[in-house]
C-alpha positions in Angstrom: 102.9 48.0 79.1 102.8 48.8 75.3 106.1 48.1 73.5 106.6 50.3 70.5 109.1 51.8 68.2 109.5 55.6 69.0 111.0 56.2 65.6 107.9 54.9 63.7 106.0 58.2 63.4 103.4 56.9 61.0 102.3 54.2 63.3 102.3 56.5 66.3 100.2 59.1 64.5 97.6 56.9 62.9 97.4 53.9 65.3 94.5 53.7 67.7 95.1 51.6 70.8 92.7 50.9 73.7 95.0 53.2 75.8 94.9 56.0 73.3 93.3 59.1 75.0 91.4 60.0 71.8 89.3 56.9 72.0 88.8 57.3 75.8 87.8 61.0 75.4 85.7 60.7 72.2 82.3 61.0 73.9 83.5 64.1 75.8 85.0 65.6 72.6 81.7 65.1 70.8 79.8 66.6 73.7 82.1 69.7 73.8 81.7 70.1 70.0 77.9 69.9 70.3 77.9 72.4 73.2 80.0 74.8 71.3 77.7 74.5 68.3 74.7 75.3 70.5 76.5 78.4 71.9 77.5 79.5 68.4 73.9 79.3 67.3 72.5 81.1 70.3 75.1 83.8 70.4 75.5 84.5 66.7 72.2 83.6 65.1 69.7 84.1 67.9 70.8 86.8 70.3 73.3 88.5 67.9 75.6 89.2 70.8 78.8 91.1 70.4 81.9 91.0 72.6 85.4 92.4 72.2 88.8 90.8 73.1 86.9 87.8 74.5 89.9 85.4 73.8 92.4 87.4 75.8 91.3 86.0 79.2 91.4 82.5 78.0 94.9 83.0 76.6 96.1 84.1 80.1 94.3 81.3 81.9 95.5 78.8 79.4 99.1 79.7 80.1 98.6 79.2 83.8 96.7 75.9 83.2 99.5 74.7 81.0 102.0 75.2 83.8 99.8 73.3 86.2 99.4 70.4 83.8 103.2 70.3 83.2 103.8 70.0 87.0 101.0 67.4 87.2 102.5 65.3 84.4 106.1 65.6 85.8 104.9 64.5 89.2 103.1 61.5 87.9 106.1 60.5 85.7 108.4 60.8 88.7 106.3 58.2 90.5 106.3 55.9 87.4 110.0 56.2 87.0 110.6 55.7 90.7 108.6 52.5 90.5 110.6 51.3 87.6 113.9 51.9 89.5 112.6 49.9 92.4 111.8 46.9 90.3 115.1 47.3 88.5 116.7 47.1 91.9 114.6 44.0 92.6 116.0 42.3 89.5 119.6 43.2 90.4 119.4 42.3 94.1 117.7 39.0 93.4 120.5 38.1 91.0 123.2 39.1 93.5 121.6 37.1 96.3 121.1 34.1 94.1 124.8 34.2 92.9 126.0 34.5 96.5 123.8 31.6 97.7 124.8 29.4 94.8 128.5 29.7 96.0 128.0 29.7 99.7 125.4 26.8 100.0 126.5 23.3 99.0 123.2 21.4 99.4 121.1 21.4 96.3 118.0 20.8 98.4 118.6 24.0 100.4 119.3 25.9 97.1 115.9 24.7 95.8 114.1 25.9 99.0 115.7 29.4 98.6 114.8 29.5 94.9 111.1 28.7 95.7 111.0 31.2 98.5 112.5 34.0 96.4 110.2 33.3 93.4 107.2 33.3 95.7 108.3 36.5 97.3 108.6 38.4 94.0 105.3 37.1 92.7 103.6 37.9 96.0 104.9 41.5 95.8 103.7 41.9 92.3 100.1 41.1 93.3 100.4 42.7 96.7 100.8 46.0 94.9 97.6 45.2 93.0 95.6 44.4 96.2 95.6 40.7 95.8 97.6 37.5 95.4 97.3 34.9 92.5 97.7 31.7 94.5 98.5 29.7 91.4 101.7 31.7 91.2 102.7 30.8 94.8 104.3 27.4 95.6 103.4 26.0 99.0 106.3 25.0 101.2 107.0 23.3 104.5 107.3 26.8 106.0 103.9 28.0 104.9 100.8 26.7 103.1 98.3 28.6 101.0 95.8 28.4 103.9 98.3 30.1 106.2 99.2 32.8 103.7 95.6 33.6 103.1 95.2 34.4 106.8 98.0 37.0 106.9 97.6 40.6 105.9 101.1 41.1 104.3 102.0 38.0 102.3 105.5 39.2 101.2 106.5 39.7 104.9 105.4 36.2 105.8 107.5 34.7 102.9 110.5 36.9 103.8 110.2 35.6 107.4 110.5 32.1 106.1 113.7 33.1 104.1 115.3 34.5 107.3 114.3 31.3 109.0 116.1 29.3 106.4 119.2 31.4 106.9 119.0 31.1 110.7 118.8 27.3 110.4 121.9 27.3 108.2 123.8 29.3 110.9 122.7 27.0 113.7 123.8 24.0 111.6 127.1 25.8 111.0 126.6 25.4 107.2 127.2 29.2 106.8 129.2 31.4 109.0 128.2 34.7 110.6 130.5 36.5 108.1 128.7 34.9 105.3 125.4 36.0 106.8 126.7 39.5 106.7 127.7 38.9 103.1 124.1 38.2 102.0 122.3 40.4 104.5 122.5 43.6 102.4 120.4 41.9 99.6 118.0 40.4 102.1 117.4 43.7 103.7 117.0 45.5 100.4 113.9 43.5 99.4 111.9 44.9 102.3 113.1 48.4 101.5 112.0 47.9 97.9 108.5 46.8 99.0 108.2 49.8 101.3 109.2 52.2 98.5 106.6 50.7 96.2 103.9 50.8 98.9 104.8 54.5 99.5 104.2 55.2 95.8 100.9 53.3 95.7 99.5 54.6 98.9 100.4 58.3 98.5 98.4 59.7 95.6 98.5 63.2 94.4 96.8 65.4 97.1 93.0 65.4 96.6 92.7 69.2 96.6 95.3 69.6 93.9 93.7 67.0 91.6 90.2 68.5 92.3 91.5 72.0 91.5 93.0 71.0 88.1 89.9 69.1 87.0 87.7 72.1 87.9 89.9 74.5 86.1 89.9 72.4 83.0 86.1 72.1 83.1 85.6 75.8 83.6 88.2 76.8 81.0 86.8 74.5 78.3 83.1 75.2 78.9 83.5 79.0 79.0 85.8 79.1 75.9 82.9 78.9 73.4 81.4 82.1 74.7 84.3 84.1 73.4 85.5 81.9 70.5 82.3 81.7 68.6 82.2 85.4 68.0 85.6 85.3 66.3 85.5 81.9 64.6 81.8 81.1 64.3 81.0 77.4 63.9 84.7 76.8 63.3 85.0 77.1 67.1 83.6 73.6 67.4 86.7 71.8 66.2 89.0 74.4 67.9 87.4 74.0 71.4 87.2 70.3 71.0 90.9 70.1 70.1 91.9 72.2 73.1 89.7 70.0 75.4 91.4 66.9 73.9 94.9 68.2 74.6 94.3 69.3 78.2 92.1 66.4 79.1 94.5 63.9 77.6 97.4 65.2 79.7 95.3 64.8 82.8 94.2 61.3 81.8 97.8 60.2 81.2 98.9 61.6 84.5 96.1 59.8 86.3 97.1 56.5 84.7 100.8 56.5 85.3 100.8 57.9 88.9 99.9 54.4 90.0 102.4 52.4 87.9 101.8 48.9 89.3 98.3 48.2 87.8 97.3 46.5 84.6 96.8 49.5 82.4 98.6 49.7 79.1 101.0 52.4 80.3 101.7 50.8 83.7 105.0 49.1 84.4 105.5 45.6 82.9 105.9 44.0 86.4 104.5 40.7 85.1 107.4 40.5 82.6 109.9 41.7 85.2 108.8 39.0 87.7 109.1 36.3 85.1 112.6 37.6 84.3 113.5 37.3 87.9 112.0 33.8 88.0 114.0 32.7 85.0 117.2 34.1 86.5 116.7 32.3 89.8 115.9 29.0 88.1 119.1 29.3 86.1 121.4 30.4 89.0 120.0 28.2 91.7 
């Protein structure tokens, strides 16, 4: 995720980042400008065509298209913000659980095992949402080895099972009571809920027909615009149509990027940083 100062207008206007939509869309912008120039030459200089009120239709369609793109962007941002809230809950619940365990459990060795399990769990979730696990981030324990984890489909579930196993052993040894188990159960249960919520965001994209429709409308809108605009603006229609294509196309690109907030794109959530924050907290508390 790109960290920036929202009050620094000069930098925001003139900076060009790899995530900037202008750089990503530059080939398309140049192609639209060239296409508009060809239409202007054929329509004005070659065929000498004449139309009246040719921009009225595009004005009406542009209004409808703008509403569709606003809805598209809001929907994508809701998914991005929901993902951020879930990882915020992960930070808070891991802290709460660690604080409770640090008071309830007396053995430093047991605290160490819980600390390793919880850190493994967070880093496993991080990469689970990216369709893979970085094994260098996972510490093997007596409860599971790297070889065993590589054979399971859902690594976070296997690690959480080991955490529940540790709790059960403490109950059997009477090192914690059933009341204390209920005391920490809410945080333990919340982790699986958070994973389920993040999986729901990742595995439920915008409906295919809706995305397909918006892309088609943008394409038709932009590539029919020169037919009417070149009569009124001549070759000045080249930058005008290119600008409109840049605006509409950029909105769609931004929505596509943030609707899956757990990847490694510049505008995705900083879950690597969040996971490291949780690790530092757990190391300090436990």
